[in-house]
N, CA, C and O atoms as CSV, one atom per row, in Angstrom:
chain,resi,resn,atom,element,x,y,z
A,1,MET,N,N,114.568,92.110,121.821
A,1,MET,CA,C,113.847,92.048,121.365
A,1,MET,C,C,112.607,93.357,121.852
A,1,MET,O,O,112.606,94.111,122.825
A,2,LEU,N,N,111.802,93.232,120.909
A,2,LEU,CA,C,111.034,94.408,121.023
A,2,LEU,C,C,109.508,94.426,121.241
A,2,LEU,O,O,108.768,94.590,120.271
A,3,THR,N,N,109.097,94.290,122.276
A,3,THR,CA,C,107.594,94.268,122.136
A,3,THR,C,C,106.365,95.110,122.515
A,3,THR,O,O,106.580,96.156,123.127
A,4,TRP,N,N,105.458,94.864,122.302
A,4,TRP,CA,C,104.217,95.762,122.547
A,4,TRP,C,C,102.935,94.986,122.710
A,4,TRP,O,O,102.495,93.930,122.255
A,5,HIS,N,N,102.353,96.251,123.830
A,5,HIS,CA,C,101.320,96.215,124.153
A,5,HIS,C,C,100.378,96.813,124.078
A,5,HIS,O,O,100.699,97.733,124.829
A,6,LYS,N,N,98.677,97.228,123.513
A,6,LYS,CA,C,98.110,97.970,123.280
A,6,LYS,C,C,96.571,97.545,123.518
A,6,LYS,O,O,96.126,96.740,122.700
A,7,GLU,N,N,95.851,97.913,124.365
A,7,GLU,CA,C,94.680,97.841,124.390
A,7,GLU,C,C,93.579,99.123,124.342
A,7,GLU,O,O,94.009,100.167,124.834
A,8,ILE,N,N,92.059,99.159,123.745
A,8,ILE,CA,C,91.184,100.106,123.707
A,8,ILE,C,C,89.801,99.543,123.429
A,8,ILE,O,O,89.343,98.453,123.086
A,9,ILE,N,N,89.452,100.435,123.646
A,9,ILE,CA,C,87.679,99.884,123.661
A,9,ILE,C,C,87.164,101.035,122.346
A,9,ILE,O,O,87.123,102.260,122.232
A,10,ILE,N,N,86.756,99.630,121.322
A,10,ILE,CA,C,85.957,100.304,120.046
A,10,ILE,C,C,84.531,100.411,120.095
A,10,ILE,O,O,83.975,99.365,119.761
A,11,PRO,N,N,83.781,101.331,120.401
A,11,PRO,CA,C,82.057,101.354,120.193
A,11,PRO,C,C,81.582,101.006,119.335
A,11,PRO,O,O,80.909,101.856,118.753
A,12,THR,N,N,81.612,99.817,118.816
A,12,THR,CA,C,80.864,98.800,117.675
A,12,THR,C,C,80.604,97.465,118.104
A,12,THR,O,O,81.260,97.006,119.039
A,13,ALA,N,N,79.962,96.967,117.687
A,13,ALA,CA,C,80.391,95.528,117.573
A,13,ALA,C,C,81.486,94.490,117.083
A,13,ALA,O,O,82.154,94.535,116.050
A,14,ILE,N,N,81.493,93.859,117.759
A,14,ILE,CA,C,83.161,92.991,117.359
A,14,ILE,C,C,83.021,92.551,115.963
A,14,ILE,O,O,83.814,93.086,115.188
A,15,ASP,N,N,82.403,91.913,115.587
A,15,ASP,CA,C,82.082,91.586,114.086
A,15,ASP,C,C,82.237,92.946,113.077
A,15,ASP,O,O,82.424,92.764,111.874
A,16,ARG,N,N,82.152,94.279,113.618
A,16,ARG,CA,C,82.172,94.610,112.650
A,16,ARG,C,C,84.419,95.520,112.571
A,16,ARG,O,O,85.197,96.027,111.762
A,17,VAL,N,N,84.349,95.188,113.809
A,17,VAL,CA,C,85.903,95.470,114.192
A,17,VAL,C,C,86.743,94.238,113.213
A,17,VAL,O,O,87.551,94.583,112.350
A,18,TRP,N,N,86.367,92.534,113.536
A,18,TRP,CA,C,86.786,91.412,112.878
A,18,TRP,C,C,86.707,91.453,111.695
A,18,TRP,O,O,87.576,90.824,111.089
A,19,ASN,N,N,85.637,92.206,110.863
A,19,ASN,CA,C,85.912,92.277,109.560
A,19,ASN,C,C,86.704,92.870,108.496
A,19,ASN,O,O,86.822,92.586,107.304
A,20,LEU,N,N,87.315,93.939,109.376
A,20,LEU,CA,C,87.956,94.561,108.902
A,20,LEU,C,C,90.351,93.735,108.921
A,20,LEU,O,O,91.510,94.119,108.766
A,21,PHE,N,N,89.629,92.685,109.189
A,21,PHE,CA,C,91.169,91.975,109.053
A,21,PHE,C,C,90.815,90.337,108.130
A,21,PHE,O,O,91.555,89.353,108.119
A,22,GLU,N,N,89.383,90.496,107.383
A,22,GLU,CA,C,89.472,89.547,106.342
A,22,GLU,C,C,90.426,90.203,105.403
A,22,GLU,O,O,90.918,91.331,105.444
A,23,LEU,N,N,90.605,89.018,104.360
A,23,LEU,CA,C,91.340,89.576,103.081
A,23,LEU,C,C,91.298,90.637,102.438
A,23,LEU,O,O,92.214,91.450,102.313
A,24,ASP,N,N,89.908,90.703,101.861
A,24,ASP,CA,C,89.343,91.992,101.125
A,24,ASP,C,C,89.208,92.825,102.025
A,24,ASP,O,O,87.985,92.929,101.940
A,25,GLN,N,N,89.588,93.771,103.135
A,25,GLN,CA,C,89.330,94.108,104.166
A,25,GLN,C,C,91.021,95.047,104.267
A,25,GLN,O,O,91.124,96.270,104.358
A,26,ILE,N,N,91.977,94.223,104.226
A,26,ILE,CA,C,93.104,94.036,105.057
A,26,ILE,C,C,93.643,95.720,104.434
A,26,ILE,O,O,94.489,96.267,105.142
A,27,GLN,N,N,93.332,96.231,103.600
A,27,GLN,CA,C,94.490,97.176,103.220
A,27,GLN,C,C,93.930,98.437,103.824
A,27,GLN,O,O,94.589,99.437,103.537
A,28,ARG,N,N,92.967,98.623,104.524
A,28,ARG,CA,C,92.190,99.424,105.481
A,28,ARG,C,C,92.712,99.915,106.454
A,28,ARG,O,O,92.616,101.107,106.748
A,29,ILE,N,N,93.434,98.937,107.189
A,29,ILE,CA,C,93.576,98.709,108.145
A,29,ILE,C,C,95.283,98.912,108.042
A,29,ILE,O,O,95.899,99.234,109.057
A,30,MET,N,N,95.892,98.731,106.932
A,30,MET,CA,C,97.113,98.146,106.745
A,30,MET,C,C,97.534,98.477,105.172
A,30,MET,O,O,97.846,97.718,104.254
A,31,PRO,N,N,97.428,99.763,105.230
A,31,PRO,CA,C,97.628,100.724,103.544
A,31,PRO,C,C,98.991,100.683,102.837
A,31,PRO,O,O,99.169,101.125,101.702
A,32,ASN,N,N,99.937,100.118,103.600
A,32,ASN,CA,C,101.267,100.674,103.234
A,32,ASN,C,C,101.542,99.276,102.440
A,32,ASN,O,O,102.312,99.158,101.487
A,33,VAL,N,N,100.345,97.696,103.332
A,33,VAL,CA,C,100.564,95.961,102.350
A,33,VAL,C,C,99.733,96.433,100.665
A,33,VAL,O,O,98.540,96.391,100.362
A,34,VAL,N,N,100.830,96.822,99.919
A,34,VAL,CA,C,99.957,96.859,98.572
A,34,VAL,C,C,99.737,95.356,97.982
A,34,VAL,O,O,99.156,95.431,96.900
A,35,LYS,N,N,99.966,94.283,98.285
A,35,LYS,CA,C,99.211,93.138,98.074
A,35,LYS,C,C,99.395,92.036,99.009
A,35,LYS,O,O,100.391,91.896,99.719
A,36,HIS,N,N,98.124,91.058,98.968
A,36,HIS,CA,C,98.207,90.887,99.893
A,36,HIS,C,C,97.429,89.129,99.614
A,36,HIS,O,O,96.208,89.137,99.771
A,37,LYS,N,N,98.005,87.825,99.260
A,37,LYS,CA,C,97.637,87.039,97.963
A,37,LYS,C,C,97.898,85.968,99.419
A,37,LYS,O,O,98.825,85.869,100.223
A,38,PRO,N,N,96.378,85.167,99.235
A,38,PRO,CA,C,96.499,84.185,99.940
A,38,PRO,C,C,97.127,82.792,99.535
A,38,PRO,O,O,96.564,82.302,98.557
A,39,LEU,N,N,98.276,81.957,100.116
A,39,LEU,CA,C,99.248,81.106,99.048
A,39,LEU,C,C,98.685,79.683,99.632
A,39,LEU,O,O,98.405,78.771,98.854
A,40,GLU,N,N,98.545,79.556,100.966
A,40,GLU,CA,C,97.525,78.063,100.718
A,40,GLU,C,C,96.695,78.498,102.098
A,40,GLU,O,O,97.273,79.069,103.023
A,41,ILE,N,N,95.447,78.206,102.130
A,41,ILE,CA,C,94.628,78.643,103.595
A,41,ILE,C,C,93.880,77.155,103.675
A,41,ILE,O,O,93.287,76.403,102.901
A,42,LYS,N,N,94.256,77.186,105.048
A,42,LYS,CA,C,93.894,75.586,105.460
A,42,LYS,C,C,92.391,76.011,105.868
A,42,LYS,O,O,92.093,77.196,105.715
A,43,GLU,N,N,91.525,75.205,106.327
A,43,GLU,CA,C,90.215,74.978,106.962
A,43,GLU,C,C,89.975,75.569,108.402
A,43,GLU,O,O,89.085,76.290,108.854
A,44,GLU,N,N,91.268,74.911,109.037
A,44,GLU,CA,C,90.951,75.169,110.756
A,44,GLU,C,C,92.132,77.403,110.586
A,44,GLU,O,O,92.152,78.442,111.246
A,45,VAL,N,N,92.547,77.070,109.786
A,45,VAL,CA,C,93.227,78.597,109.359
A,45,VAL,C,C,94.355,78.143,110.287
A,45,VAL,O,O,95.218,78.936,109.910
A,46,ILE,N,N,94.721,77.691,110.878
A,46,ILE,CA,C,96.500,77.994,111.647
A,46,ILE,C,C,97.157,76.898,110.367
A,46,ILE,O,O,96.612,75.889,109.918
A,47,GLY,N,N,98.237,77.376,110.058
A,47,GLY,CA,C,99.172,77.106,109.290
A,47,GLY,C,C,98.768,78.290,107.382
A,47,GLY,O,O,99.498,78.436,106.402
A,48,SER,N,N,98.019,78.582,107.531
A,48,SER,CA,C,97.643,79.716,106.565
A,48,SER,C,C,98.720,80.122,105.977
A,48,SER,O,O,99.523,80.568,106.796
A,49,THR,N,N,99.149,80.165,104.698
A,49,THR,CA,C,100.041,81.145,104.246
A,49,THR,C,C,99.331,82.504,103.509
A,49,THR,O,O,98.127,82.685,103.326
A,50,TYR,N,N,100.559,83.482,103.111
A,50,TYR,CA,C,100.030,84.530,102.394
A,50,TYR,C,C,101.642,85.256,101.864
A,50,TYR,O,O,102.647,85.479,102.539
A,51,GLU,N,N,101.419,85.450,100.640
A,51,GLU,CA,C,102.411,86.245,99.984
A,51,GLU,C,C,101.637,87.808,100.680
A,51,GLU,O,O,100.443,87.948,100.945
A,52,GLN,N,N,102.702,88.806,100.843
A,52,GLN,CA,C,102.171,89.873,101.272
A,52,GLN,C,C,103.769,90.933,101.064
A,52,GLN,O,O,104.859,90.714,101.593
A,53,THR,N,N,103.337,92.244,99.982
A,53,THR,CA,C,103.852,93.191,100.097
A,53,THR,C,C,103.861,94.442,100.659
A,53,THR,O,O,102.950,95.251,100.481
A,54,TYR,N,N,104.792,94.640,101.296
A,54,TYR,CA,C,104.766,96.027,101.796
A,54,TYR,C,C,105.755,97.098,101.344
A,54,TYR,O,O,106.925,97.000,100.975
A,55,ARG,N,N,104.740,98.415,101.514
A,55,ARG,CA,C,105.590,99.538,100.654
A,55,ARG,C,C,105.632,100.698,101.288
A,55,ARG,O,O,104.675,101.437,101.518
A,56,GLU,N,N,107.354,100.945,101.727
A,56,GLU,CA,C,107.425,102.446,102.352
A,56,GLU,C,C,108.369,103.445,101.672
A,56,GLU,O,O,109.567,103.630,101.886
A,57,GLY,N,N,107.667,103.954,100.930
A,57,GLY,CA,C,108.434,105.055,100.543
A,57,GLY,C,C,108.504,104.498,98.802
A,57,GLY,O,O,107.604,104.148,98.038
A,58,LYS,N,N,109.983,104.608,98.625
A,58,LYS,CA,C,109.805,103.549,97.155
A,58,LYS,C,C,110.306,102.018,97.482
A,58,LYS,O,O,110.217,101.114,96.650
A,59,ARG,N,N,110.804,101.858,98.705
A,59,ARG,CA,C,111.152,100.441,99.359
A,59,ARG,C,C,110.061,99.274,99.111
A,59,ARG,O,O,108.975,99.474,99.655
A,60,THR,N,N,110.177,98.284,98.492
A,60,THR,CA,C,108.784,97.598,99.213
A,60,THR,C,C,109.616,96.187,99.331
A,60,THR,O,O,110.629,95.916,98.686
A,61,GLU,N,N,109.046,95.449,100.180
A,61,GLU,CA,C,109.065,94.218,100.647
A,61,GLU,C,C,108.375,93.098,100.650
A,61,GLU,O,O,107.171,93.188,100.891
A,62,THR,N,N,108.862,92.005,100.429
A,62,THR,CA,C,107.595,90.904,100.000
A,62,THR,C,C,107.948,89.851,100.735
A,62,THR,O,O,109.158,89.666,100.608
A,63,TYR,N,N,107.253,88.777,101.721
A,63,TYR,CA,C,107.601,88.143,102.586
A,63,TYR,C,C,106.128,87.188,102.664
A,63,TYR,O,O,104.969,87.533,102.437
A,64,ILE,N,N,106.757,85.702,103.129
A,64,ILE,CA,C,105.365,85.246,103.564
A,64,ILE,C,C,104.936,85.590,105.051
A,64,ILE,O,O,105.766,85.697,105.955
A,65,VAL,N,N,103.590,85.752,105.228
A,65,VAL,CA,C,102.904,85.438,106.606
A,65,VAL,C,C,102.286,84.184,106.795
A,65,VAL,O,O,101.878,83.503,105.855
A,66,THR,N,N,102.206,83.865,107.957
A,66,THR,CA,C,101.589,82.185,108.657
A,66,THR,C,C,100.905,82.817,109.773
A,66,THR,O,O,101.328,83.697,110.524
A,67,ASP,N,N,99.799,82.237,109.762
A,67,ASP,CA,C,98.682,81.848,110.890
A,67,ASP,C,C,99.357,81.187,111.525
A,67,ASP,O,O,99.712,80.039,111.256
A,68,ILE,N,N,99.747,82.099,112.869
A,68,ILE,CA,C,99.912,80.730,114.026
A,68,ILE,C,C,99.277,80.370,115.206
A,68,ILE,O,O,99.702,79.473,115.934
A,69,GLU,N,N,97.969,81.228,115.501
A,69,GLU,CA,C,97.165,80.999,116.266
A,69,GLU,C,C,95.566,81.933,115.877
A,69,GLU,O,O,95.503,83.100,115.491
A,70,TYR,N,N,94.420,80.999,116.124
A,70,TYR,CA,C,92.974,81.719,115.353
A,70,TYR,C,C,92.306,80.780,116.555
A,70,TYR,O,O,92.382,79.684,117.111
A,71,GLU,N,N,91.577,82.078,116.528
A,71,GLU,CA,C,90.111,81.737,117.588
A,71,GLU,C,C,88.931,82.636,117.264
A,71,GLU,O,O,88.894,83.813,117.624
A,72,ASN,N,N,87.887,81.992,116.513
A,72,ASN,CA,C,86.802,82.557,116.385
A,72,ASN,C,C,85.253,82.224,116.480
A,72,ASN,O,O,84.335,81.628,115.916
A,73,THR,N,N,85.631,83.133,117.740
A,73,THR,CA,C,83.743,82.839,118.516
A,73,THR,C,C,82.759,84.418,118.876
A,73,THR,O,O,82.946,85.624,118.716
A,74,LYS,N,N,81.700,83.564,119.418
A,74,LYS,CA,C,80.810,85.270,119.390
A,74,LYS,C,C,81.816,85.700,120.633
A,74,LYS,O,O,82.785,86.238,120.097
A,75,GLN,N,N,81.929,85.692,121.563
A,75,GLN,CA,C,82.701,86.969,122.651
A,75,GLN,C,C,84.316,86.765,122.492
A,75,GLN,O,O,84.987,87.354,123.340
A,76,LYS,N,N,85.194,85.820,121.275
A,76,LYS,CA,C,86.376,86.339,120.915
A,76,LYS,C,C,87.215,85.871,119.845
A,76,LYS,O,O,87.545,84.724,119.546
A,77,LYS,N,N,87.567,87.259,119.199
A,77,LYS,CA,C,88.507,86.709,118.030
A,77,LYS,C,C,89.727,86.776,118.587
A,77,LYS,O,O,90.014,87.246,119.689
A,78,HIS,N,N,90.412,86.307,117.814
A,78,HIS,CA,C,92.297,86.059,117.752
A,78,HIS,C,C,92.977,85.729,116.563
A,78,HIS,O,O,92.756,84.768,115.825
A,79,LYS,N,N,94.130,86.934,116.402
A,79,LYS,CA,C,94.994,86.000,115.026
A,79,LYS,C,C,96.207,86.527,115.247
A,79,LYS,O,O,96.594,87.695,115.296
A,80,LYS,N,N,96.762,85.476,115.375
A,80,LYS,CA,C,97.906,85.859,115.834
A,80,LYS,C,C,98.701,85.022,114.489
A,80,LYS,O,O,98.553,83.844,114.164
A,81,VAL,N,N,99.755,86.282,113.726
A,81,VAL,CA,C,100.865,85.505,112.688
A,81,VAL,C,C,102.300,85.927,112.917
A,81,VAL,O,O,102.577,86.853,113.679
A,82,GLU,N,N,103.113,85.310,112.319
A,82,GLU,CA,C,104.353,85.672,112.022
A,82,GLU,C,C,104.945,85.820,110.623
A,82,GLU,O,O,104.504,85.320,109.589
A,83,PHE,N,N,106.125,86.670,110.785
A,83,PHE,CA,C,106.517,86.658,108.897
A,83,PHE,C,C,108.356,87.191,109.444
A,83,PHE,O,O,108.498,88.022,110.341
A,84,ALA,N,N,109.210,86.740,108.943
A,84,ALA,CA,C,110.222,86.997,108.507
A,84,ALA,C,C,110.386,88.004,107.562
A,84,ALA,O,O,110.004,87.860,106.400
A,85,LEU,N,N,111.144,89.420,108.138
A,85,LEU,CA,C,111.412,90.619,107.308
A,85,LEU,C,C,112.867,90.271,106.755
A,85,LEU,O,O,113.795,89.649,107.272
A,86,ALA,N,N,112.729,90.891,105.529
A,86,ALA,CA,C,114.385,91.074,105.103
A,86,ALA,C,C,115.587,90.303,105.461
A,86,ALA,O,O,116.719,90.786,105.426
A,87,LYS,N,N,115.216,88.651,105.935
A,87,LYS,CA,C,115.544,87.937,106.409
A,87,LYS,C,C,116.852,88.857,107.657
A,87,LYS,O,O,118.082,88.847,107.680
A,88,ALA,N,N,115.895,89.495,108.468
A,88,ALA,CA,C,117.019,89.977,109.704
A,88,ALA,C,C,115.555,90.327,110.785
A,88,ALA,O,O,115.769,90.787,111.907
A,89,PHE,N,N,113.982,90.036,110.273
A,89,PHE,CA,C,113.623,90.401,111.750
A,89,PHE,C,C,112.611,89.199,111.555
A,89,PHE,O,O,112.135,88.841,110.477
A,90,LYS,N,N,112.351,88.592,112.910
A,90,LYS,CA,C,110.838,87.635,112.764
A,90,LYS,C,C,110.570,88.620,113.773
A,90,LYS,O,O,111.224,89.047,114.724
A,91,ILE,N,N,109.132,88.929,113.187
A,91,ILE,CA,C,108.455,89.362,113.697
A,91,ILE,C,C,106.769,88.688,113.458
A,91,ILE,O,O,106.209,88.381,112.405
A,92,GLN,N,N,106.263,88.615,114.907
A,92,GLN,CA,C,104.825,88.173,115.697
A,92,GLN,C,C,103.602,89.706,116.357
A,92,GLN,O,O,103.647,90.656,117.139
A,93,THR,N,N,102.681,89.070,115.418
A,93,THR,CA,C,101.443,90.277,116.033
A,93,THR,C,C,100.510,89.673,116.085
A,93,THR,O,O,100.585,88.732,115.296
A,94,ALA,N,N,99.469,89.700,116.697
A,94,ALA,CA,C,98.571,89.202,117.268
A,94,ALA,C,C,97.823,90.494,117.533
A,94,ALA,O,O,98.299,91.562,117.917
A,95,PHE,N,N,95.996,90.060,117.131
A,95,PHE,CA,C,94.892,90.898,116.982
A,95,PHE,C,C,93.580,89.937,117.939
A,95,PHE,O,O,93.081,88.838,117.696
A,96,THR,N,N,93.364,90.819,118.961
A,96,THR,CA,C,92.360,90.141,119.902
A,96,THR,C,C,91.291,91.298,120.210
A,96,THR,O,O,91.352,92.499,120.474
A,97,LEU,N,N,90.275,90.334,120.042
A,97,LEU,CA,C,88.509,91.132,120.297
A,97,LEU,C,C,87.587,90.645,121.232
A,97,LEU,O,O,86.788,89.749,120.963
A,98,ILE,N,N,87.671,91.226,122.368
A,98,ILE,CA,C,86.592,90.684,123.021
A,98,ILE,C,C,85.620,91.282,122.928
A,98,ILE,O,O,85.856,92.489,122.878
A,99,LYS,N,N,84.114,90.927,122.854
A,99,LYS,CA,C,82.952,91.331,123.126
A,99,LYS,C,C,82.620,91.801,124.349
A,99,LYS,O,O,82.464,90.966,125.240
A,100,LEU,N,N,82.409,93.492,124.713
A,100,LEU,CA,C,82.483,93.654,126.100
A,100,LEU,C,C,80.529,93.658,125.936
A,100,LEU,O,O,80.064,92.937,126.818
A,101,ASP,N,N,79.456,94.267,125.073
A,101,ASP,CA,C,78.162,94.129,124.867
A,101,ASP,C,C,78.188,94.618,122.814
A,101,ASP,O,O,78.907,95.006,121.893
A,102,ASP,N,N,76.896,94.226,123.166
A,102,ASP,CA,C,76.737,94.297,121.507
A,102,ASP,C,C,77.129,95.627,120.927
A,102,ASP,O,O,77.234,95.756,119.707
A,103,LYS,N,N,77.408,96.882,121.976
A,103,LYS,CA,C,77.755,97.748,121.175
A,103,LYS,C,C,79.433,98.396,121.800
A,103,LYS,O,O,79.806,99.568,121.747
A,104,SER,N,N,80.154,97.287,122.328
A,104,SER,CA,C,81.503,97.552,122.441
A,104,SER,C,C,82.909,96.485,122.618
A,104,SER,O,O,82.970,95.464,123.304
A,105,THR,N,N,83.736,96.958,121.954
A,105,THR,CA,C,84.784,95.596,122.067
A,105,THR,C,C,86.225,96.322,122.317
A,105,THR,O,O,86.761,97.300,121.797
A,106,LYS,N,N,86.578,95.497,123.246
A,106,LYS,CA,C,87.761,95.388,123.216
A,106,LYS,C,C,89.359,95.188,122.294
A,106,LYS,O,O,89.901,94.127,121.987
A,107,PHE,N,N,89.594,95.897,122.153
A,107,PHE,CA,C,90.820,95.482,120.786
A,107,PHE,C,C,92.128,95.072,121.672
A,107,PHE,O,O,92.448,95.965,122.456
A,108,ILE,N,N,92.777,94.154,121.702
A,108,ILE,CA,C,94.183,94.341,122.086
A,108,ILE,C,C,95.055,93.636,121.079
A,108,ILE,O,O,94.830,92.577,120.493
A,109,TYR,N,N,96.177,94.502,120.993
A,109,TYR,CA,C,97.074,94.702,119.748
A,109,TYR,C,C,98.651,94.170,120.632
A,109,TYR,O,O,99.227,94.888,121.448
A,110,THR,N,N,99.093,92.834,120.238
A,110,THR,CA,C,100.257,92.745,121.056
A,110,THR,C,C,101.248,92.114,119.595
A,110,THR,O,O,100.917,91.785,118.455
A,111,GLY,N,N,102.382,92.153,120.220
A,111,GLY,CA,C,103.490,91.927,119.308
A,111,GLY,C,C,104.584,92.230,119.689
A,111,GLY,O,O,104.784,92.998,120.630
A,112,GLN,N,N,105.699,91.520,118.834
A,112,GLN,CA,C,107.249,91.340,119.467
A,112,GLN,C,C,107.853,91.351,118.079
A,112,GLN,O,O,107.385,90.667,117.169
A,113,ASN,N,N,108.947,92.177,117.931
A,113,ASN,CA,C,110.173,92.316,116.956
A,113,ASN,C,C,111.681,91.586,117.042
A,113,ASN,O,O,112.308,92.410,117.706
A,114,GLU,N,N,112.294,90.859,116.837
A,114,GLU,CA,C,113.025,90.024,116.841
A,114,GLU,C,C,114.178,90.057,115.899
A,114,GLU,O,O,113.978,89.992,114.686
A,115,GLY,N,N,115.354,90.154,116.391
A,115,GLY,CA,C,116.330,90.702,115.191
A,115,GLY,C,C,116.780,88.758,115.194
A,115,GLY,O,O,116.736,87.817,115.986
A,116,LEU,N,N,117.123,88.978,114.006
A,116,LEU,CA,C,117.301,87.067,113.443
A,116,LEU,C,C,118.783,87.234,113.155
A,116,LEU,O,O,119.196,86.079,113.258
A,117,ASN,N,N,119.917,88.075,112.824
A,117,ASN,CA,C,121.146,88.624,112.628
A,117,ASN,C,C,121.686,89.648,113.115
A,117,ASN,O,O,121.023,90.514,113.686
A,118,LEU,N,N,123.044,89.713,112.955
A,118,LEU,CA,C,123.777,91.036,114.032
A,118,LEU,C,C,122.717,92.777,113.209
A,118,LEU,O,O,122.305,93.642,113.981
A,119,MET,N,N,122.558,92.865,112.062
A,119,MET,CA,C,122.010,93.606,111.548
A,119,MET,C,C,120.929,93.950,112.231
A,119,MET,O,O,120.856,95.007,112.858
A,120,GLY,N,N,119.641,92.756,112.141
A,120,GLY,CA,C,118.548,93.050,112.787
A,120,GLY,C,C,118.700,93.386,114.445
A,120,GLY,O,O,117.923,94.267,114.814
A,121,LYS,N,N,119.510,92.867,115.424
A,121,LYS,CA,C,119.219,92.687,116.701
A,121,LYS,C,C,120.394,94.341,116.930
A,121,LYS,O,O,120.628,94.846,118.028
A,122,THR,N,N,120.874,94.803,115.735
A,122,THR,CA,C,121.823,96.184,115.812
A,122,THR,C,C,120.280,97.017,115.862
A,122,THR,O,O,119.833,97.510,116.898
A,123,PHE,N,N,119.703,97.052,114.759
A,123,PHE,CA,C,118.974,97.454,114.347
A,123,PHE,C,C,117.796,98.013,115.490
A,123,PHE,O,O,117.478,99.195,115.624
A,124,ILE,N,N,117.236,96.850,116.277
A,124,ILE,CA,C,116.337,96.895,116.971
A,124,ILE,C,C,116.800,97.094,118.480
A,124,ILE,O,O,115.854,97.298,119.240
A,125,LYS,N,N,117.898,97.079,118.997
A,125,LYS,CA,C,118.847,97.998,120.146
A,125,LYS,C,C,119.097,99.771,119.714
A,125,LYS,O,O,119.166,100.584,120.636
A,126,LEU,N,N,119.218,100.238,118.244
A,126,LEU,CA,C,119.307,101.382,118.458
A,126,LEU,C,C,118.134,101.845,118.085
A,126,LEU,O,O,118.187,103.070,118.194
A,127,GLY,N,N,116.910,101.447,117.631
A,127,GLY,CA,C,115.522,101.727,117.182
A,127,GLY,C,C,114.725,102.382,119.150
A,127,GLY,O,O,114.871,101.979,120.304
A,128,SER,N,N,114.046,103.359,118.578
A,128,SER,CA,C,113.476,104.152,119.252
A,128,SER,C,C,112.239,103.328,120.128
A,128,SER,O,O,111.272,103.003,119.439
A,129,LYS,N,N,112.201,103.058,121.214
A,129,LYS,CA,C,110.623,102.564,121.985
A,129,LYS,C,C,109.906,103.581,121.357
A,129,LYS,O,O,109.140,103.245,120.454
A,130,LYS,N,N,110.011,104.866,121.683
A,130,LYS,CA,C,109.193,105.610,121.438
A,130,LYS,C,C,108.513,105.828,120.107
A,130,LYS,O,O,107.349,106.181,119.917
A,131,ARG,N,N,109.330,105.588,119.339
A,131,ARG,CA,C,108.952,105.659,117.997
A,131,ARG,C,C,108.340,104.675,117.662
A,131,ARG,O,O,107.645,104.886,116.668
A,132,ASN,N,N,108.257,103.144,118.262
A,132,ASN,CA,C,107.691,101.998,117.884
A,132,ASN,C,C,106.067,102.204,118.529
A,132,ASN,O,O,105.067,102.120,117.815
A,133,ASP,N,N,106.038,102.429,119.707
A,133,ASP,CA,C,105.158,103.038,120.443
A,133,ASP,C,C,104.177,103.639,119.704
A,133,ASP,O,O,102.977,103.393,119.827
A,134,LYS,N,N,104.840,104.717,118.649
A,134,LYS,CA,C,103.680,105.996,117.910
A,134,LYS,C,C,103.412,105.291,116.720
A,134,LYS,O,O,102.509,105.878,116.124
A,135,VAL,N,N,103.862,104.121,116.004
A,135,VAL,CA,C,103.507,103.119,115.258
A,135,VAL,C,C,101.941,102.112,115.872
A,135,VAL,O,O,100.744,102.101,115.586
A,136,VAL,N,N,102.604,101.570,116.577
A,136,VAL,CA,C,101.488,100.976,117.240
A,136,VAL,C,C,100.244,101.846,117.576
A,136,VAL,O,O,99.106,101.487,117.271
A,137,ASP,N,N,100.553,103.141,118.295
A,137,ASP,CA,C,99.351,103.735,118.864
A,137,ASP,C,C,98.622,104.024,117.228
A,137,ASP,O,O,97.434,103.729,117.094
A,138,ALA,N,N,99.431,104.633,115.971
A,138,ALA,CA,C,98.348,105.072,114.880
A,138,ALA,C,C,97.727,103.700,114.061
A,138,ALA,O,O,96.849,103.989,113.248
A,139,PHE,N,N,98.124,101.994,114.186
A,139,PHE,CA,C,97.322,101.024,113.721
A,139,PHE,C,C,96.426,100.897,114.696
A,139,PHE,O,O,95.266,101.009,114.299
A,140,VAL,N,N,96.584,100.668,116.031
A,140,VAL,CA,C,95.431,100.884,117.172
A,140,VAL,C,C,94.005,102.232,116.113
A,140,VAL,O,O,92.925,102.162,115.527
A,141,GLU,N,N,94.596,102.807,116.328
A,141,GLU,CA,C,93.580,104.601,116.002
A,141,GLU,C,C,93.075,103.791,114.836
A,141,GLU,O,O,91.928,103.357,114.947
A,142,LEU,N,N,94.001,103.413,113.318
A,142,LEU,CA,C,93.684,103.280,112.336
A,142,LEU,C,C,92.050,101.962,112.219
A,142,LEU,O,O,90.969,101.965,111.631
A,143,VAL,N,N,92.876,100.913,113.278
A,143,VAL,CA,C,91.407,99.933,113.444
A,143,VAL,C,C,89.844,100.517,113.821
A,143,VAL,O,O,88.710,100.290,113.400
A,144,ARG,N,N,90.596,101.618,115.114
A,144,ARG,CA,C,89.259,102.021,115.729
A,144,ARG,C,C,88.423,103.226,114.712
A,144,ARG,O,O,87.211,103.441,114.722
A,145,SER,N,N,89.238,103.767,114.043
A,145,SER,CA,C,87.996,104.931,113.203
A,145,SER,C,C,87.576,104.481,111.885
A,145,SER,O,O,86.754,105.059,111.173
A,146,GLU,N,N,88.477,102.928,111.491
A,146,GLU,CA,C,87.486,102.497,110.394
A,146,GLU,C,C,86.601,101.388,110.780
A,146,GLU,O,O,85.733,100.904,110.054
A,147,ALA,N,N,86.885,101.023,111.975
A,147,ALA,CA,C,85.693,100.037,112.573
A,147,ALA,C,C,84.296,100.879,112.399
A,147,ALA,O,O,83.270,100.398,111.918
A,148,LEU,N,N,84.472,102.515,112.981
A,148,LEU,CA,C,83.454,103.253,112.949
A,148,LEU,C,C,82.910,103.972,111.771
A,148,LEU,O,O,81.805,104.412,111.456
A,149,LYS,N,N,83.478,103.953,111.514
A,149,LYS,CA,C,82.920,103.862,109.798
A,149,LYS,C,C,82.193,103.168,109.430
A,149,LYS,O,O,81.228,103.580,108.787
A,150,ASP,N,N,82.358,101.968,109.668
A,150,ASP,CA,C,80.806,100.823,109.044
A,150,ASP,C,C,79.930,100.368,110.002
A,150,ASP,O,O,79.244,99.347,109.978
A,151,SER,N,N,80.077,101.830,111.454
A,151,SER,CA,C,79.150,101.603,112.227
A,151,SER,C,C,77.512,102.002,111.847
A,151,SER,O,O,76.614,101.757,112.652
C-alpha cells in the first residue's frame, strides 16, 4: 500500500480554497479529470457518487467516486473520497482545510493507494515513492496557486 500526507499553509480564506473542490471548479485543480458527472447526490453528502473520467495521454479511465467522509464548518472543511481504478487499485484521498485566521488556511492532503489484485499490488511495489511524492507535491501546489488566483 502506498500512502501520502502533505500539509501546507495557503495565504487566503478557507472558503476560497474550499470552492476549488466544488463540482464546477474541480477541473481547475484536477485538469486530467475530463468529466465529473454527479450520479447520486445525498443531502448529507456522504454516500454521494460521481462518474469521473481521467485522461492521461491517449488513455482514459472512467470510474465511480464515492464521498465517504464530509465536514463543512466555519473552522474546518473535510472531504474524503474513494474509487477503484482499472479494477486494480482502491484509492482513497482526503482534503482537509483548517481555518487559521481570515487570511490563511492549512491544507492537508492525505491518501492511500492499495492494490486490489496481483497486477495492482505488483505495480505499487514497483512504483517509486519519489514519483508519487512529486505527483502529491504538484497537486498541492496547484491547489495553492489556483486559490491565490481567486484572492
